[in-house]
BAPA-320130 format. One record per residue (C-alpha): residue number from 1; x, y, z. Coordinates in steps of 0.2 Angstrom, whole numbers. Layout:
BAPA-320130
i/u/v/w
NUM/X/Y/Z
...
end
This chain:
BAPA-320130
i/u/v/w
1/0/0/0
2/13/13/-6
3/8/31/-5
4/-8/40/-5
5/-18/36/-20
6/-36/31/-26
7/-30/13/-26
8/-22/13/-9
9/-38/22/-2
10/-49/9/-10
11/-38/-5/-3
12/-38/2/15
13/-57/4/15
14/-60/-13/8
15/-48/-22/20
16/-50/-12/36
17/-68/-12/43
18/-65/0/57
19/-57/13/45
20/-71/10/33
21/-85/14/46
22/-75/29/53
23/-73/35/35
24/-92/33/31
25/-96/43/47
26/-84/57/41
27/-93/57/24
28/-111/59/30
29/-107/72/44
30/-95/83/33
31/-107/82/18
32/-121/89/29
33/-109/103/36
34/-104/110/19
35/-122/107/13
36/-128/120/25
37/-113/132/25
38/-119/141/9
39/-137/143/16
40/-130/151/32
41/-119/163/23
42/-132/168/11
43/-145/171/25
44/-133/182/35
45/-129/193/19
46/-147/194/15
47/-152/199/32
48/-138/211/36
49/-129/215/20
50/-112/216/30
51/-96/206/27
52/-93/208/45
53/-108/197/49
54/-101/183/39
55/-84/186/48
56/-93/185/64
57/-101/169/59
58/-84/162/54
59/-77/167/71
60/-92/158/80
61/-88/143/69
62/-70/141/73
63/-64/151/88
64/-74/142/101
65/-63/127/97
66/-48/137/104
67/-58/140/121
68/-64/122/122
69/-48/113/115
70/-39/112/132
71/-54/103/140
72/-57/93/124
73/-39/87/125
74/-41/81/143
75/-57/73/140
76/-51/64/124
77/-36/58/134
78/-46/52/150
79/-62/45/142
80/-66/33/129
81/-64/43/113
82/-78/33/104
83/-90/38/117
84/-85/56/116
85/-87/56/97
86/-105/49/98
87/-110/61/111
88/-104/76/101
89/-113/69/85
90/-130/68/95
91/-128/85/102
92/-125/92/85
93/-141/84/78
94/-151/95/90
95/-141/111/88
96/-142/111/69
97/-161/106/70
98/-163/122/80
99/-157/133/65
100/-175/130/58
101/-181/143/71
102/-167/156/68
103/-171/164/51
104/-177/181/54
105/-168/198/58
106/-174/198/76
107/-167/181/79
108/-150/182/70
109/-142/181/87
110/-148/163/88
111/-137/159/72
112/-121/164/81
113/-126/155/97
114/-130/139/88
115/-115/140/77
116/-104/142/93
117/-112/127/101
118/-110/116/86
119/-92/122/85
120/-89/117/103
121/-95/99/99
122/-84/98/84
123/-69/103/95
124/-73/87/106
125/-76/76/90
126/-61/80/79
127/-47/77/91
128/-55/61/96
129/-56/55/77
130/-38/60/74
131/-32/52/89
132/-40/35/86
133/-34/34/69
134/-17/25/74
135/-28/13/84
136/-40/9/69
137/-25/6/58
138/-14/-10/58
139/3/-2/54
140/11/15/51
141/9/14/32
142/-10/12/34
143/-10/28/45
144/-1/38/31
145/-15/32/19
146/-29/35/31
147/-23/53/34
148/-23/56/15
149/-40/48/13
150/-47/59/27
151/-40/75/19
152/-46/69/2
153/-63/65/8
154/-65/82/17
155/-61/90/0
156/-74/80/-10
157/-87/83/4
158/-83/101/4
159/-85/102/-15
160/-101/91/-16
161/-109/99/0
162/-105/117/-6
163/-111/114/-24
164/-127/104/-19
165/-131/115/-4
166/-132/130/-14
167/-142/122/-27
168/-155/114/-15
169/-156/130/-5
170/-160/140/-21
171/-173/127/-27
172/-181/121/-11
173/-177/133/2
174/-165/133/17
175/-176/123/29
176/-173/107/19
177/-154/110/20
178/-155/112/39
179/-165/96/41
180/-153/86/30
181/-138/92/40
182/-145/88/57
183/-150/70/51
184/-132/68/45
185/-125/68/63
186/-137/54/68
187/-131/43/54
188/-113/47/59
189/-116/42/77
190/-123/26/71
191/-108/22/60
192/-96/25/75
193/-106/14/87
194/-102/0/75
195/-83/2/76
196/-73/-9/87
197/-55/-4/93
198/-43/-3/108
199/-40/13/117
200/-24/10/126
201/-23/28/133
202/-35/22/147
203/-24/9/154
204/-19/13/172
205/-31/28/173
206/-45/30/186
207/-62/38/182
208/-62/56/176
209/-67/69/190
210/-75/85/186
211/-62/95/194
212/-49/88/182
213/-58/98/168
214/-52/114/177
215/-36/108/183
216/-22/114/171
217/-9/102/177
218/-13/89/163
219/-12/103/151
220/4/110/157
221/11/92/156
222/5/91/138
223/13/108/133
224/29/102/143
225/29/87/132
226/28/98/116
227/42/109/123
228/54/94/126
229/51/87/109
230/60/99/97
231/53/91/82
232/35/95/87
233/37/113/89
234/38/118/70
235/25/105/65
236/12/112/77
237/14/129/68
238/11/123/51
239/-8/123/53
240/-6/141/61
241/1/146/44
242/-13/137/35
243/-25/146/45
244/-20/163/37
245/-30/158/22
246/-45/157/33
247/-50/174/26
248/-58/163/12
249/-73/160/23
250/-77/179/21
251/-70/182/4
252/-79/168/-6
253/-96/172/0
254/-94/191/-3
255/-86/188/-20
256/-100/176/-25
257/-114/187/-19
258/-106/203/-27
259/-91/203/-39
260/-93/187/-47
261/-112/184/-46
262/-120/175/-61
263/-131/185/-72
264/-147/179/-82
265/-153/162/-83
266/-170/168/-75
267/-162/168/-57
268/-166/180/-43
269/-152/189/-35
270/-153/178/-20
271/-152/162/-31
272/-138/169/-42
273/-128/174/-27
274/-130/157/-19
275/-125/148/-35
276/-110/159/-37
277/-105/156/-19
278/-106/138/-22
279/-95/138/-37
280/-81/147/-28
281/-83/136/-12
282/-84/121/-23
283/-68/126/-32
284/-60/126/-14
285/-65/109/-12
286/-58/103/-28
287/-41/111/-24
288/-41/102/-7
289/-45/86/-16
290/-31/88/-28
291/-18/94/-16
292/-15/78/-6
293/-14/68/-22
294/0/80/-29
295/8/79/-12
296/7/60/-10
297/25/57/-18
298/32/68/-4
299/22/61/10
300/36/55/22
301/42/57/40
302/59/62/34
303/61/79/41
304/73/86/28
305/62/80/14
306/46/88/22
307/55/104/25
308/55/108/6
309/38/100/3
310/29/111/15
311/38/126/8
312/31/122/-9
313/14/120/-2
314/14/137/6
315/21/145/-10
316/6/137/-20
317/-6/144/-8
318/1/161/-10
319/1/161/-29
320/-17/155/-29
321/-24/170/-18
322/-13/183/-28
323/-22/176/-43
324/-39/178/-35
325/-35/196/-31
326/-32/199/-50
327/-46/188/-57
328/-58/195/-70
329/-71/182/-71
330/-80/169/-60
331/-70/154/-69
332/-54/163/-67
333/-57/166/-49
334/-63/148/-46
335/-47/142/-54
336/-36/153/-42
337/-46/147/-27
338/-43/129/-33
339/-24/132/-34
340/-23/141/-17
341/-31/127/-8
342/-20/113/-17
343/-6/121/-7
344/-15/122/10
345/-22/104/9
346/-5/97/5
347/2/105/21
348/-13/100/32
349/-10/81/28
350/9/83/31
351/7/91/48
352/-7/79/54
353/4/64/49
354/19/70/58
355/10/75/74
356/2/57/74
357/18/49/71
358/30/58/83
359/18/60/98
360/15/46/111
361/-3/40/112
362/-6/46/130
363/-2/64/124
364/-9/63/107
365/-26/71/111
366/-18/86/120
367/-5/88/106
368/-19/87/92
369/-30/99/102
370/-16/112/103
371/-12/110/85
372/-31/114/80
373/-31/128/93
374/-17/137/84
375/-25/135/67
376/-42/141/73
377/-35/156/81
378/-26/161/65
379/-42/158/55
380/-53/168/67
381/-40/183/66
382/-38/183/47
383/-57/181/43
384/-63/194/55
385/-50/206/49
386/-55/203/31
387/-73/207/35
388/-69/223/44
389/-58/228/29
390/-72/225/17
391/-85/234/27
392/-73/249/28
393/-73/250/9
394/-59/240/3
395/-63/229/-12
396/-64/210/-8
397/-52/206/-22
398/-39/218/-14
399/-41/209/2
400/-38/193/-7
401/-22/200/-15
402/-16/205/3
403/-20/187/9
404/-9/180/-5
405/5/192/1
406/3/187/19
407/5/168/14
408/23/171/11
409/26/174/29
410/24/156/34
411/37/151/21
412/50/162/30
413/45/157/47
414/45/138/42
415/62/139/35
416/69/148/50
417/62/136/63
418/67/121/54
419/85/125/49
420/92/114/63
421/81/99/59
422/96/89/52
423/103/90/70
424/86/83/77
425/84/67/67
end
């Protein structure tokens, strides 16, 4: 099973029942998430006309992960991760279902509140899913392939969910979209209940006590572990660099609703905006699908090799968003988005594989949570800053060009922090 490819993905899914079930759970829940993203952003722009409202929704969707991640890390290292994931899915069923009652200007606060709660549940779910992957797989090579499969699946889900969500919302209304998304979490929970795997991190540990959730000594121990393992430091910061491109959460809806909105075809302004937004977000999904494929020949735990692979990934991301800032039409803009997210998805897979490979099982939940916290902080800052800039009169394309320039900063920082990796092997 060499490398990450369609053939290796298919072989892993056929031969490993637990990976197959976890993968199916990812498929249905992520499809539902991206299915309703376009409906949420369209609703906010329709009710407020403000890019900052989309930025605030993005912050509500990602930043609570930063606040919850310390507790999520402790819980995923002290309880059965399978049960944590199932509980998070069931909670999200009710949270997303409540979106049916939050579609008027006087209830817009409910949108932000519900998105915050859903994000908190994701913060418990995702570190658990990432942490159990080595336990689902039978050897290190399967872990490499499973991570590539996860990233590729996310990309396909993003493309299909964004494209179909905009189409269904335009044709049948947003309520249908919200119901489909809520039900996807029930199906995901059922898939996870059927998995069977060992959880060695529980060995020798007593029951979790509530005071441990507010006791920072386990977290201090986790950060000390990261500090003492020099190879982990720069790896944790990769996703922080990837998070700079989080401005796309604001840029793509605004560009779709305005600059690159489709004209004609008998569409209303709302329908045209949702479909254009879907096209741009779908292009992001295609780029995220292609990226891991292009990066698979370089997927390795050899530090010197990855040093330059990750540099290339950041460079591709920078070029893509510079191109978006200069695009003259919807197809050109979609292609630029595709290119940019090829680079970020490559680096996402690289960093996830390295963290899982180089961290011990009993610390992996906390290390993974720290990694996600850094990325979500970066996404929150970049997206909100973009929304404020657009509302103050700066063109969305100009903001995209600036994002492309900022993506050069992680390249410099990455090369600087890894210059002594040859001494750490």
